[in-house]
C-alpha positions as a Markdown table, in Angstrom:
| # | Residue | x | y | z |
|---|---|---|---|---|
| 1 | Met | 0.0 | 0.0 | 0.0 |
| 2 | Arg | 2.8 | 2.4 | 0.8 |
| 3 | Thr | 4.4 | 1.8 | -2.6 |
| 4 | Ile | 1.1 | 2.5 | -4.4 |
| 5 | Leu | 0.6 | 5.7 | -2.5 |
| 6 | Gln | 4.2 | 6.8 | -3.3 |
| 7 | Val | 3.7 | 6.1 | -7.0 |
| 8 | Gly | 0.4 | 8.0 | -6.9 |
| 9 | Gln | 2.0 | 11.0 | -5.2 |
| 10 | Ile | 4.9 | 11.0 | -7.7 |
| 11 | Arg | 2.4 | 11.0 | -10.6 |
| 12 | Ala | 0.3 | 13.8 | -9.1 |
| 13 | Leu | 3.4 | 16.0 | -8.4 |
| 14 | Phe | 4.7 | 15.3 | -11.9 |
| 15 | Phe | 1.6 | 16.3 | -13.7 |
| 16 | Ala | 0.9 | 19.3 | -11.3 |
| 17 | Ala | 4.4 | 20.6 | -12.1 |
| 18 | Ala | 3.7 | 20.1 | -15.8 |
| 19 | Ala | 0.4 | 22.1 | -15.6 |
| 20 | Cys | 2.3 | 25.0 | -13.8 |
| 21 | Ala | 5.0 | 24.9 | -16.5 |
| 22 | Ala | 2.3 | 25.2 | -19.2 |
| 23 | Ala | 0.8 | 28.2 | -17.5 |
| 24 | Ala | 4.1 | 29.9 | -16.9 |
| 25 | Gly | 5.1 | 29.5 | -20.6 |
| 26 | Ser | 1.8 | 30.9 | -22.0 |
| 27 | Ser | 2.7 | 34.6 | -21.6 |
| 28 | Ala | 6.0 | 34.2 | -23.5 |
| 29 | Trp | 4.1 | 32.5 | -26.3 |
| 30 | Ala | 1.5 | 35.3 | -26.4 |
| 31 | Glu | 4.3 | 37.8 | -27.1 |
| 32 | Gly | 5.2 | 35.9 | -30.3 |
| 33 | Gly | 1.6 | 35.2 | -31.3 |
| 34 | Arg | -0.2 | 32.0 | -32.0 |
| 35 | Ala | -0.3 | 30.4 | -35.4 |
| 36 | Leu | -3.8 | 30.1 | -36.7 |
| 37 | Thr | -5.2 | 26.6 | -37.5 |
| 38 | Arg | -8.1 | 25.2 | -39.4 |
| 39 | Ser | -11.5 | 25.9 | -37.8 |
| 40 | Asp | -10.2 | 28.9 | -35.8 |
| 41 | Val | -12.7 | 31.8 | -35.7 |
| 42 | Val | -11.2 | 35.3 | -36.0 |
| 43 | Thr | -12.7 | 38.8 | -35.6 |
| 44 | Ile | -11.3 | 41.3 | -38.1 |
| 45 | Lys | -11.5 | 45.0 | -37.5 |
| 46 | Val | -10.2 | 47.8 | -39.7 |
| 47 | Val | -9.6 | 50.9 | -37.7 |
| 48 | Ser | -12.0 | 53.8 | -38.6 |
| 49 | Gln | -13.8 | 51.5 | -41.0 |
| 50 | Pro | -16.6 | 49.9 | -38.9 |
| 51 | Asp | -18.5 | 48.7 | -41.9 |
| 52 | Met | -15.6 | 46.4 | -42.8 |
| 53 | Asp | -15.6 | 44.7 | -39.4 |
| 54 | Thr | -16.3 | 40.9 | -39.8 |
| 55 | Thr | -15.9 | 37.5 | -38.3 |
| 56 | Ser | -14.5 | 34.6 | -40.4 |
| 57 | Arg | -13.6 | 31.0 | -39.8 |
| 58 | Val | -10.4 | 29.4 | -41.2 |
| 59 | Asp | -11.6 | 26.9 | -43.7 |
| 60 | Leu | -10.2 | 23.4 | -44.2 |
| 61 | Asp | -7.9 | 24.7 | -47.0 |
| 62 | Gly | -6.4 | 27.2 | -44.5 |
| 63 | Thr | -7.9 | 30.3 | -46.0 |
| 64 | Ile | -10.5 | 32.9 | -44.8 |
| 65 | Gln | -12.9 | 35.1 | -46.7 |
| 66 | Phe | -12.6 | 38.8 | -46.2 |
| 67 | Pro | -14.8 | 41.4 | -48.0 |
| 68 | Tyr | -13.1 | 43.4 | -50.7 |
| 69 | Val | -10.0 | 41.2 | -50.9 |
| 70 | Gly | -11.5 | 37.7 | -51.3 |
| 71 | Arg | -9.8 | 34.6 | -49.9 |
| 72 | Ile | -6.5 | 35.0 | -48.1 |
| 73 | Lys | -4.2 | 32.4 | -46.5 |
| 74 | Ala | -4.6 | 32.3 | -42.7 |
| 75 | Ala | -3.5 | 28.9 | -41.4 |
| 76 | Gly | 0.1 | 29.0 | -40.2 |
| 77 | Leu | 0.1 | 32.8 | -39.8 |
| 78 | Thr | 0.0 | 34.6 | -36.4 |
| 79 | Glu | -2.7 | 37.2 | -35.8 |
| 80 | Asp | -0.3 | 40.0 | -36.5 |
| 81 | Ala | 1.0 | 38.4 | -39.7 |
| 82 | Leu | -2.6 | 37.9 | -41.0 |
| 83 | Ala | -3.4 | 41.5 | -40.1 |
| 84 | Arg | -0.4 | 42.8 | -42.1 |
| 85 | Ala | -1.4 | 40.6 | -45.1 |
| 86 | Ile | -4.9 | 42.0 | -45.1 |
| 87 | Glu | -3.4 | 45.5 | -44.8 |
| 88 | Lys | -1.3 | 44.9 | -47.9 |
| 89 | Arg | -4.3 | 43.7 | -49.9 |
| 90 | Leu | -6.4 | 46.7 | -48.9 |
| 91 | Ala | -3.6 | 49.1 | -49.7 |
| 92 | Ala | -2.8 | 47.4 | -53.0 |
| 93 | Arg | -6.4 | 47.6 | -54.2 |
| 94 | Gln | -6.7 | 51.2 | -52.9 |
| 95 | Ile | -9.7 | 50.3 | -50.8 |
| 96 | Val | -8.4 | 52.0 | -47.7 |
| 97 | Asn | -5.5 | 54.4 | -47.5 |
| 98 | Asp | -2.9 | 53.5 | -44.8 |
| 99 | Pro | -5.1 | 50.7 | -43.4 |
| 100 | His | -4.6 | 49.4 | -39.8 |
| 101 | Val | -6.1 | 46.0 | -39.2 |
| 102 | Leu | -6.7 | 44.3 | -35.8 |
| 103 | Ile | -7.1 | 40.5 | -35.6 |
| 104 | Glu | -8.4 | 38.6 | -32.6 |
| 105 | Ile | -9.1 | 34.9 | -32.2 |
| 106 | Ser | -12.6 | 34.5 | -30.9 |
| 107 | Asn | -12.8 | 30.7 | -30.9 |
| 108 | Phe | -10.0 | 28.2 | -31.1 |
| 109 | Gly | -10.4 | 25.4 | -33.6 |
| 110 | Ala | -7.3 | 23.2 | -32.7 |
| 111 | Glu | -8.3 | 20.3 | -30.5 |
| 112 | Val | -6.6 | 17.2 | -29.2 |
| 113 | Ser | -8.4 | 14.1 | -28.0 |
| 114 | Val | -7.2 | 12.3 | -24.9 |
| 115 | Gln | -8.9 | 9.0 | -24.1 |
| 116 | Gly | -8.3 | 6.0 | -21.9 |
| 117 | Gln | -6.6 | 5.7 | -18.6 |
| 118 | Val | -6.5 | 9.4 | -17.6 |
| 119 | Gly | -8.2 | 11.4 | -14.9 |
| 120 | Ala | -10.5 | 13.3 | -17.3 |
| 121 | Pro | -10.8 | 11.9 | -20.8 |
| 122 | Gly | -12.1 | 14.3 | -23.5 |
| 123 | Leu | -11.4 | 16.9 | -26.2 |
| 124 | Tyr | -9.0 | 19.6 | -25.3 |
| 125 | Thr | -8.6 | 22.9 | -27.1 |
| 126 | Ile | -4.9 | 24.0 | -27.6 |
| 127 | Asp | -4.3 | 27.7 | -28.0 |
| 128 | Arg | -0.5 | 27.6 | -27.8 |
| 129 | Pro | 2.3 | 25.1 | -28.4 |
| 130 | Thr | 1.5 | 22.2 | -26.1 |
| 131 | Thr | 3.6 | 19.2 | -25.1 |
| 132 | Leu | 2.5 | 15.7 | -24.4 |
| 133 | Thr | 3.3 | 16.2 | -20.7 |
| 134 | Gln | 1.1 | 19.3 | -20.6 |
| 135 | Ile | -1.9 | 17.8 | -22.4 |
| 136 | Leu | -1.8 | 14.7 | -20.1 |
| 137 | Ala | -1.7 | 17.1 | -17.1 |
| 138 | Arg | -4.7 | 18.9 | -18.4 |
| 139 | Ala | -6.5 | 15.5 | -18.7 |
| 140 | Gly | -5.9 | 14.8 | -15.1 |
| 141 | Gly | -2.7 | 12.8 | -15.5 |
| 142 | Leu | -2.2 | 9.0 | -16.0 |
| 143 | Arg | -4.2 | 6.7 | -13.8 |
| 144 | Glu | -2.5 | 3.9 | -11.8 |
| 145 | Thr | -4.0 | 1.5 | -14.4 |
| 146 | Gly | -2.4 | 3.4 | -17.3 |
| 147 | Ala | 0.2 | 1.7 | -19.4 |
| 148 | Thr | 1.3 | 2.8 | -22.9 |
| 149 | Val | 0.6 | 6.2 | -24.4 |
| 150 | Thr | -0.2 | 6.2 | -28.1 |
| 151 | Ile | -0.4 | 9.3 | -30.3 |
| 152 | Gln | -2.2 | 8.8 | -33.6 |
| 153 | Arg | -1.6 | 11.7 | -36.1 |
| 154 | Lys | -3.4 | 12.0 | -39.4 |
| 155 | Gly | -1.6 | 13.6 | -42.3 |
| 156 | Ala | -1.6 | 14.0 | -46.1 |
| 157 | Ala | 0.8 | 11.0 | -46.3 |
| 158 | Gly | -1.5 | 8.8 | -44.3 |
| 159 | Gly | -0.6 | 9.5 | -40.7 |
| 160 | Thr | 1.7 | 8.3 | -38.0 |
| 161 | Val | 1.4 | 6.4 | -34.8 |
| 162 | Arg | 3.9 | 6.8 | -31.9 |
| 163 | Thr | 3.8 | 4.8 | -28.7 |
| 164 | Tyr | 5.5 | 5.5 | -25.4 |
| 165 | Asn | 5.7 | 3.8 | -22.0 |
| 166 | Gly | 3.6 | 5.8 | -19.6 |
| 167 | Ala | 5.9 | 5.0 | -16.7 |
| 168 | Asp | 8.8 | 6.3 | -18.7 |
| 169 | Ile | 7.0 | 9.6 | -19.2 |
| 170 | Val | 6.2 | 9.9 | -15.5 |
| 171 | Ser | 9.8 | 9.1 | -14.5 |
| 172 | Gly | 11.3 | 11.4 | -17.1 |
| 173 | Lys | 13.1 | 8.6 | -19.0 |
| 174 | Val | 11.0 | 9.8 | -21.9 |
| 175 | Asn | 11.0 | 13.6 | -21.9 |
| 176 | Gly | 7.3 | 14.4 | -22.6 |
| 177 | Asp | 8.2 | 18.1 | -22.7 |
| 178 | Arg | 10.0 | 17.5 | -26.1 |
| 179 | Ile | 7.0 | 15.9 | -27.7 |
| 180 | Val | 4.7 | 18.6 | -29.1 |
| 181 | Val | 1.1 | 17.6 | -29.8 |
| 182 | Gln | -0.8 | 18.9 | -32.9 |
| 183 | Asp | -4.3 | 19.7 | -34.0 |
| 184 | Asn | -6.5 | 16.6 | -34.4 |
| 185 | Asp | -4.0 | 14.3 | -32.6 |
| 186 | Glu | -5.6 | 11.3 | -30.9 |
| 187 | Ile | -3.9 | 10.3 | -27.7 |
| 188 | Phe | -4.9 | 7.0 | -26.0 |
| 189 | Val | -3.6 | 5.7 | -22.7 |
| 190 | Ala | -4.0 | 1.9 | -22.7 |
| 191 | Leu | -5.1 | -0.1 | -19.7 |
| 192 | Ala | -2.2 | -1.9 | -18.1 |
| 193 | Pro | -2.3 | -5.7 | -18.5 |
| 194 | Phe | -3.0 | -7.9 | -15.5 |
| 195 | Tyr | -2.0 | -11.3 | -14.2 |
| 196 | Tyr | -3.5 | -13.3 | -11.4 |
| 197 | Val | -2.0 | -15.4 | -8.6 |
| 198 | Tyr | -4.2 | -18.1 | -7.0 |
| 199 | Gly | -3.6 | -20.6 | -4.3 |
| 200 | Tyr | -1.2 | -20.8 | -1.4 |
| 201 | Val | 0.4 | -17.3 | -1.4 |
| 202 | Gly | 0.3 | -14.4 | 1.0 |
| 203 | His | -2.2 | -12.4 | -1.1 |
| 204 | Thr | -4.1 | -13.9 | -3.9 |
| 205 | Gly | -5.7 | -11.6 | -6.5 |
| 206 | Glu | -5.1 | -9.4 | -9.6 |
| 207 | Phe | -1.8 | -7.6 | -10.2 |
| 208 | Gln | -0.7 | -5.1 | -12.8 |
| 209 | Leu | 1.9 | -6.3 | -15.3 |
| 210 | Thr | 3.9 | -3.1 | -15.7 |
| 211 | Arg | 7.2 | -4.7 | -16.6 |
| 212 | Pro | 8.6 | -8.1 | -17.6 |
| 213 | Ile | 8.7 | -10.4 | -14.5 |
| 214 | Thr | 9.2 | -14.1 | -13.8 |
| 215 | Val | 6.9 | -16.4 | -12.0 |
| 216 | Gln | 9.1 | -16.2 | -9.0 |
| 217 | Gln | 8.9 | -12.4 | -8.9 |
| 218 | Ala | 5.1 | -12.6 | -9.4 |
| 219 | Ile | 4.8 | -14.9 | -6.3 |
| 220 | Ala | 7.0 | -12.5 | -4.3 |
| 221 | Ile | 4.8 | -9.6 | -5.3 |
| 222 | Ala | 1.8 | -11.6 | -4.1 |
| 223 | Gly | 3.4 | -11.9 | -0.6 |
| 224 | Gly | 5.4 | -15.0 | -1.2 |
| 225 | Leu | 4.5 | -18.6 | -0.4 |
| 226 | Ser | 2.2 | -19.2 | 2.5 |
| 227 | Gln | 3.1 | -21.7 | 5.2 |
| 228 | Leu | 1.3 | -24.5 | 3.2 |
| 229 | Gly | 2.5 | -23.3 | -0.2 |
| 230 | Thr | 5.2 | -24.9 | -2.4 |
| 231 | Asp | 7.0 | -23.8 | -5.5 |
| 232 | Trp | 6.9 | -27.3 | -6.8 |
| 233 | Arg | 4.1 | -28.3 | -9.2 |
| 234 | Leu | 3.5 | -24.7 | -10.3 |
| 235 | Lys | 1.0 | -24.3 | -13.1 |
| 236 | Ile | -0.2 | -21.4 | -15.3 |
| 237 | Lys | -3.6 | -21.0 | -16.9 |
| 238 | Arg | -2.9 | -19.2 | -20.2 |
| 239 | Arg | -5.0 | -18.4 | -23.3 |
| 240 | Ala | -3.6 | -20.3 | -26.3 |
| 241 | Ala | -3.4 | -18.9 | -29.9 |
| 242 | Asn | -6.7 | -20.6 | -30.7 |
| 243 | Gly | -8.5 | -18.7 | -28.0 |
| 244 | Glu | -8.9 | -21.6 | -25.6 |
| 245 | Thr | -7.5 | -21.6 | -22.1 |
| 246 | Glu | -5.0 | -24.3 | -21.2 |
| 247 | Glu | -3.2 | -25.2 | -18.0 |
| 248 | Val | 0.5 | -25.8 | -18.4 |
| 249 | Pro | 3.4 | -26.6 | -16.0 |
| 250 | Ala | 5.5 | -23.7 | -14.9 |
| 251 | Ser | 8.9 | -23.0 | -13.4 |
| 252 | Leu | 10.1 | -20.1 | -11.3 |
| 253 | Asp | 12.1 | -18.7 | -14.2 |
| 254 | Asp | 9.2 | -18.6 | -16.7 |
| 255 | Gln | 8.1 | -15.2 | -18.0 |
| 256 | Val | 4.6 | -14.0 | -16.9 |
| 257 | Glu | 2.3 | -13.0 | -19.8 |
| 258 | Pro | -0.8 | -10.8 | -19.7 |
| 259 | Asn | -3.9 | -12.5 | -18.3 |
| 260 | Asp | -1.9 | -15.4 | -16.9 |
| 261 | Thr | -3.2 | -17.1 | -13.8 |
| 262 | Ile | -0.4 | -18.6 | -11.7 |
| 263 | Ile | -1.5 | -21.5 | -9.5 |
| 264 | Val | 0.5 | -22.2 | -6.4 |
| 265 | Asn | -0.4 | -25.6 | -4.9 |
| 266 | Glu | -0.3 | -26.9 | -1.4 |
| 267 | Arg | 2.8 | -28.8 | -0.2 |
| 268 | Leu | 2.4 | -32.5 | 0.2 |
| 269 | Phe | 4.2 | -32.8 | 3.6 |
């Protein structure tokens, strides 16, 4: 129980620190501006020209429609850069002399889906560069039952899938702050596999298989042999390739597989 509490406290502190880091870095990002993405909604104002004020959504092709200048590329540009581009169009067409344009994002279109073994699964809007650590923190962090973290990213070339060990992200072995998530990423935290120990051990039941272990280690995790238990005649119930469950002899050095049931028998004398 003490170990479980310590792990939980480490996870909570890790993701709380990540959330603070995300908040601390937001002001610096605001100074450089945020790049617009598809489905963002922007409010466009032309100083001293209230009849030209409008609201437009960034279409799937990355452009917006603005009166008098037509379609103009917006995706990938910051608010300031888009404002300067509209100003150039207005001046080039002599629609407004010395135009001054103000752009403000009124609704963010970039979203990341976080599902599976996290505190609060759901869709999360990203309004600044966001790392894997930060988005997991916003989703409540990894649960104790979380295992691998998979990022599925769609793209013109067909998309990519990357998988990381959740424990490595929490421990820092994998630096989640260097993994930047993108619009429409789908993040899934898989349920950790389990194994079961049954028979004459200190604590029978279900245990998470978070790393490769042997039968001997599994018995130790289950509290070791009871006074009547023996490590002779060990057996494992395991699902075969054909889907049927079979009972096979086991040794202390055998590797435990997901969903194994280790059976520890009573000693004969």
